ZAMARGU-4260 file (C-alpha; in steps of 0.2 Angstrom, whole numbers, plus 5000, padded with zeros to 4 digits):
<rodrens>
0) 5005/5404/5559 | 5023/5399/5566 | 5037/5411/5568 | 5052/5403/5571 | 5061/5409/5585
5) 5076/5419/5583 | 5095/5407/5586 | 5104/5412/5600 | 5117/5417/5591 | 5108/5429/5581
10) 5103/5447/5582 | 5087/5450/5595 | 5072/5460/5584 | 5074/5474/5597 | 5090/5487/5589
15) 5106/5487/5599 | 5109/5500/5613 | 5123/5513/5606 | 5140/5503/5608 | 5155/5515/5616
20) 5160/5530/5605 | 5177/5537/5607 | 5172/5554/5604 | 5155/5562/5600 | 5153/5565/5582
25) 5144/5583/5580 | 5143/5594/5566 | 5147/5611/5572 | 5139/5629/5565 | 5153/5644/5561
30) 5142/5655/5549 | 5146/5674/5554 | 5155/5668/5568 | 5173/5672/5575 | 5188/5658/5572
35) 5205/5661/5580 | 5221/5653/5572 | 5235/5654/5578 | 5251/5649/5568 | 5258/5657/5550
40) 5263/5641/5546 | 5254/5628/5529 | 5246/5616/5541 | 5239/5632/5551 | 5233/5639/5532
45) 5224/5624/5530 | 5214/5623/5545 | 5209/5642/5542 | 5204/5638/5525 | 5191/5623/5532
50) 5184/5636/5543 | 5182/5650/5533 | 5176/5635/5521 | 5160/5634/5535 | 5157/5657/5534
55) 5167/5659/5549 | 5176/5674/5552 | 5197/5668/5553 | 5207/5678/5564 | 5223/5673/5561
60) 5237/5678/5574 | 5257/5678/5569 | 5270/5688/5565 | 5275/5677/5548 | 5265/5669/5536
65) 5271/5656/5525 | 5267/5659/5507 | 5254/5646/5506 | 5247/5655/5519 | 5249/5674/5508
70) 5242/5665/5493 | 5225/5662/5502 | 5222/5678/5513 | 5224/5685/5496 | 5213/5673/5485
75) 5200/5676/5500 | 5183/5662/5503 | 5168/5663/5494 | 5158/5658/5512 | 5168/5665/5527
80) 5184/5680/5527 | 5202/5682/5534 | 5208/5693/5548 | 5226/5694/5548 | 5235/5702/5565
85) 5252/5704/5564 | 5258/5699/5579 | 5255/5685/5594 | 5240/5681/5601 | 5233/5685/5621
90) 5220/5682/5631 | 5210/5696/5624 | 5212/5684/5606 | 5198/5672/5612 | 5183/5686/5616
95) 5166/5680/5607 | 5176/5666/5600 | 5167/5651/5593 | 5183/5640/5590 | 5202/5640/5593
100) 5216/5631/5583 | 5234/5634/5583 | 5250/5627/5575 | 5263/5628/5589 | 5280/5621/5589
105) 5283/5616/5608 | 5275/5608/5622 | 5274/5624/5631 | 5268/5634/5619 | 5252/5622/5618
110) 5249/5620/5633 | 5250/5639/5635 | 5238/5642/5621 | 5228/5625/5626 | 5224/5635/5643
115) 5221/5650/5637 | 5207/5643/5626 | 5199/5633/5638 | 5202/5648/5651 | 5187/5657/5639
120) 5177/5644/5636 | 5183/5641/5618 | 5185/5623/5610 | 5203/5621/5607 | 5213/5609/5596
125) 5232/5611/5592 | 5239/5601/5579 | 5245/5586/5578 | 5248/5586/5598 | 5231/5578/5605
130) 5235/5580/5621 | 5229/5596/5617 | 5214/5594/5609 | 5197/5596/5614 | 5190/5590/5594
135) 5200/5583/5580 | 5195/5588/5564 | 5191/5571/5554 | 5194/5567/5537 | 5180/5576/5525
140) 5167/5570/5513 | 5160/5587/5506 | 5144/5585/5498 | 5136/5600/5504 | 5125/5604/5512
145) 5128/5584/5516 | 5143/5580/5523 | 5151/5565/5530 | 5167/5567/5541 | 5178/5551/5547
150) 5187/5550/5565 | 5198/5539/5572 | 5203/5548/5588 | 5218/5553/5582 | 5223/5535/5582
155) 5224/5531/5563 | 5223/5547/5553 | 5229/5538/5538 | 5216/5525/5542 | 5205/5539/5542
160) 5207/5547/5526 | 5207/5527/5518 | 5190/5527/5527 | 5187/5542/5517 | 5191/5538/5500
165) 5179/5522/5502 | 5165/5532/5506 | 5170/5546/5494 | 5167/5533/5478 | 5147/5527/5487
170) 5141/5546/5484 | 5142/5555/5469 | 5145/5571/5468 | 5128/5576/5462 | 5121/5572/5480
175) 5126/5591/5484 | 5113/5594/5474 | 5100/5584/5480 | 5103/5587/5497 | 5103/5606/5493
180) 5085/5605/5483 | 5082/5594/5500 | 5084/5609/5510 | 5075/5621/5498 | 5060/5608/5499
185) 5059/5605/5514 | 5048/5619/5522 | 5035/5616/5507 | 5033/5598/5510 | 5029/5601/5529
190) 5016/5614/5525 | 5009/5601/5513 | 5011/5585/5520 | 5006/5578/5538 | 5017/5574/5550
195) 5021/5551/5550 | 5020/5540/5536 | 5014/5555/5524 | 5029/5565/5524 | 5040/5547/5526
200) 5032/5542/5510 | 5040/5557/5502 | 5055/5559/5508 | 5058/5540/5502 | 5053/5543/5484
205) 5064/5559/5485 | 5079/5547/5491 | 5075/5535/5479 | 5079/5548/5465 | 5096/5557/5476
210) 5107/5542/5468 | 5103/5546/5452 | 5110/5562/5441 | 5110/5581/5445 | 5091/5586/5448
215) 5081/5595/5434 | 5069/5604/5431 | 5059/5589/5425 | 5062/5582/5443 | 5059/5593/5453
220) 5041/5594/5444 | 5040/5576/5447 | 5046/5579/5465 | 5034/5593/5467 | 5019/5580/5458
225) 5023/5566/5471 | 5021/5577/5487 | 5005/5581/5482 | 5001/5564/5477 | 5005/5558/5492
230) 4995/5575/5501 | 4978/5568/5490 | 4979/5549/5492 | 4969/5542/5506 | 4977/5526/5506
235) 4994/5530/5511 | 4997/5519/5526 | 4998/5505/5509 | 5017/5497/5510 | 5028/5490/5499
240) 5041/5474/5498 | 5057/5473/5492 | 5064/5457/5488 | 5084/5460/5493 | 5097/5448/5488
245) 5109/5447/5501 | 5124/5438/5493 | 5131/5425/5498 | 5137/5433/5516 | 5152/5444/5513
250) 5142/5461/5518 | 5155/5469/5504 | 5148/5458/5489 | 5130/5469/5493 | 5125/5479/5480
255) 5123/5500/5484 | 5104/5496/5480 | 5104/5483/5493 | 5112/5496/5504 | 5099/5508/5505
260) 5085/5496/5504 | 5090/5490/5522 | 5093/5506/5526 | 5076/5511/5521 | 5067/5497/5529
265) 5051/5499/5540 | 5052/5479/5543 | 5068/5465/5540 | 5061/5449/5536 | 5077/5438/5534
270) 5082/5419/5528 | 5096/5411/5541 | 5109/5410/5528 | 5110/5430/5532 | 5124/5434/5541
275) 5124/5447/5553 | 5138/5459/5545 | 5123/5463/5533 | 5110/5466/5545 | 5122/5477/5554
280) 5119/5488/5536 | 5100/5489/5540 | 5091/5503/5548 | 5095/5504/5567 | 5078/5504/5569
285) 5070/5490/5558 | 5062/5478/5567 | 5069/5460/5559 | 5062/5444/5560 | 5071/5429/5556
290) 5059/5416/5543 | 5073/5406/5537 | 5071/5389/5529 | 5086/5375/5533 | 5085/5358/5530
295) 5085/5346/5547 | 5078/5362/5553 | 5061/5369/5560 | 5057/5381/5547 | 5042/5396/5543
300) 5032/5390/5530 | 5031/5399/5515 | 5012/5402/5514 | 5016/5410/5534 | 5030/5423/5525
305) 5018/5426/5511 | 5005/5431/5524 | 5017/5442/5535 | 5023/5453/5521 | 5004/5454/5514
310) 4999/5460/5533 | 5013/5470/5537 | 5011/5480/5521 | 4993/5482/5522 | 4996/5493/5538
315) 5010/5504/5527 | 5027/5495/5530 | 5040/5497/5520 | 5045/5477/5521 | 5063/5470/5517
320) 5063/5452/5513 | 5082/5448/5511 | 5086/5432/5505 | 5106/5424/5503 | 5113/5424/5486
325) 5099/5430/5472 | 5081/5432/5477 | 5079/5426/5459 | 5089/5410/5461 | 5080/5395/5471
330) 5074/5407/5481 | 5056/5406/5477 | 5053/5423/5473 | 5042/5418/5459 | 5028/5411/5473
335) 5030/5429/5485 | 5028/5441/5471 | 5015/5432/5462 | 5006/5432/5481 | 5010/5452/5483
340) 5005/5455/5465 | 4988/5447/5470 | 4986/5457/5484 | 4990/5473/5476 | 5003/5477/5484
345) 5020/5487/5476 | 5035/5471/5476 | 5052/5477/5468 | 5067/5465/5468 | 5085/5470/5470
350) 5095/5457/5465 | 5112/5450/5474 | 5126/5439/5469 | 5124/5420/5471 | 5134/5411/5478
355) 5141/5401/5461 | 5146/5418/5455 | 5155/5421/5472 | 5165/5403/5471 | 5171/5406/5453
360) 5177/5421/5459 | 5186/5417/5474 | 5196/5402/5466 | 5200/5414/5448 | 5190/5401/5440
365) 5181/5409/5421 | 5163/5397/5425 | 5163/5399/5405 | 5181/5399/5398 | 5180/5395/5382
370) 5194/5381/5378 | 5183/5371/5391 | 5165/5376/5391 | 5149/5382/5380 | 5136/5387/5396
375) 5133/5386/5414 | 5120/5378/5422 | 5113/5381/5442 | 5106/5365/5448 | 5096/5363/5463
380) 5102/5345/5472 | 5087/5341/5479 | 5069/5339/5477 | 5054/5345/5489 | 5056/5330/5497
385) 5076/5330/5499 | 5082/5316/5490 | 5090/5319/5471 | 5078/5327/5457 | 5072/5314/5444
390) 5066/5328/5433 | 5082/5333/5429 | 5088/5329/5409 | 5105/5321/5418 | 5110/5316/5399
395) 5111/5335/5397 | 5120/5338/5413 | 5132/5326/5411 | 5138/5336/5395 | 5158/5338/5399
400) 5157/5355/5388 | 5146/5362/5401 | 5150/5368/5417 | 5138/5364/5431 | 5136/5371/5449
405) 5122/5361/5461 | 5113/5373/5476 | 5109/5362/5489 | 5118/5345/5484 | 5128/5339/5501
410) 5116/5327/5506 | 5115/5321/5488 | 5133/5322/5481 | 5135/5300/5484 | 5118/5301/5470
415) 5125/5318/5459 | 5142/5306/5455 | 5135/5291/5451 | 5119/5299/5441 | 5133/5309/5431
420) 5144/5294/5429 | 5129/5283/5424 | 5126/5295/5409 | 5142/5295/5401 | 5152/5309/5411
425) 5169/5303/5416 | 5175/5301/5435 | 5190/5310/5432 | 5179/5327/5430 | 5185/5340/5440
430) 5176/5346/5455 | 5175/5357/5470 | 5162/5357/5484 | 5164/5375/5495 | 5154/5379/5510
435) 5150/5395/5517 | 5156/5404/5500 | 5165/5420/5507 | 5162/5418/5525 | 5178/5417/5538
440) 5169/5399/5540 | 5172/5394/5521 | 5181/5377/5518 | 5186/5369/5501 | 5188/5352/5492
445) 5194/5349/5477 | 5197/5333/5467 | 5187/5322/5456 | 5168/5317/5453 | 5172/5300/5460
450) 5179/5305/5475 | 5165/5317/5477 | 5158/5307/5492 | 5172/5307/5503 | 5174/5325/5498
455) 5158/5327/5510 | 5162/5319/5524 | 5176/5330/5524 | 5166/5347/5519 | 5150/5341/5532
460) 5135/5347/5528 | 5131/5359/5543 | 5133/5376/5531 | 5124/5379/5517 | 5136/5368/5499
465) 5139/5371/5481 | 5146/5359/5471 | 5154/5364/5454 | 5159/5351/5440 | 5167/5353/5424
470) 5182/5356/5415 | 5185/5374/5419 | 5191/5368/5440 | 5204/5358/5432 | 5218/5371/5434
475) 5212/5376/5456 | 5210/5355/5456 | 5230/5353/5452 | 5231/5352/5431 | 5236/5367/5427
480) 5246/5359/5410 | 5232/5359/5397 | 5213/5367/5398 | 5207/5360/5383 | 5199/5345/5380
485) 5209/5330/5374 | 5205/5313/5367 | 5201/5305/5384 | 5196/5318/5394 | 5209/5329/5401
490) 5202/5329/5419 | 5209/5310/5420 | 5225/5318/5426 | 5215/5326/5440 | 5221/5319/5457
495) 5213/5312/5469 | 5202/5325/5481 | 5209/5334/5494 | 5204/5347/5503 | 5214/5365/5505
500) 5214/5377/5517 | 5205/5393/5516 | 5210/5409/5521 | 5196/5420/5530 | 5187/5432/5516
505) 5195/5452/5518
</rodrens>
């Protein structure tokens, strides 16, 4: 078995060391503890409400209170409590306190409060004055007991809020119920299952449920049954394989299910086309192995990849086979699934965005525009021996009412153009060529079928290439006057090919 070593520009199999942190992200327990809030402003009221939500006893020191603060104290807190002192703070205010927050008008007041809190050994924050803060309040996503906080170290609070909103859309509200259920079940699971593979197997099954609807009695019964099954399973070391589509390269095009699979993996076998940004989302502890297959380079044989997946799964590993694009489109997934099933190894598939769809989206082109195309074909541009496939129905592919996307056709582009033309497709048919789709190095060429050979000279074949052929590309290739088929083929009005500059994604 030959394992292809990692290229120097790819990530090492060993997890990277911790990068520098601007602050240490911690989660501070305040239940039943004293919290000091100095100031009666609306901003101070918000911090007091936040502290009380943790179960703290919040002592407010201020002669006057904003009406919002008065209403907050009158309403009370479901978790903590408020104690209002109608006076200013002094050194005794910090006795037995776990945390101190102030809203001050001047730097002198901020300095006085900061130094008094530090002298008492109490962590301190002065609102909107970073120089007098030992900690910051992050933007919070509350799915308690699951809590996510985002910090920009005070540099860009608005950016922190934007990040919070992005994350919040990924975390369903029912996640709070699942986190609470996990808390309730932890003692029983610890008692029932042995540390190591058994507990990990159970909690991975738990997570598979956790992003669905809120837990019901039926789900709880199912989880208890799964825990007992794991405890009784003498073959608990049996692993599993997940085939995951990494999409065309842009990590933001990954599905949520793909990210969860990467986060749960023990070993990741990844293709050469998988971007480093996608690998960055994987579980830090996961071992990463490059098993890429690229034309013109030393490659790992498919039989060796299959054998690796089998051997790793049989010793209890969760193996993620990470493939560029979609696993089921020119990804040889069928061979891998057949081998795994023959060995009795559980296998599942997480779809990915295939590069043809990413290219169409980036261009703003509907591949099945009703005025131009009745169907779409995804066609391999080369056969096993690297030449133009001869067993394809080229006459059908040359149908002018079809949009055709050729994968892996960079080196056979001239043959593709000649064969389609010989089968009756107009030499003026619109064509788009794209390499490194969705990546910073993406290039595009737009023109006519009879310019395809020259297009590949400009684009090159050092990156994965897609060739799109069909009337739907007329607008982006320069003809926006009429997309409808015309006598003599409207594509004949397309000018000679030209390369267009492309902005990096994002």
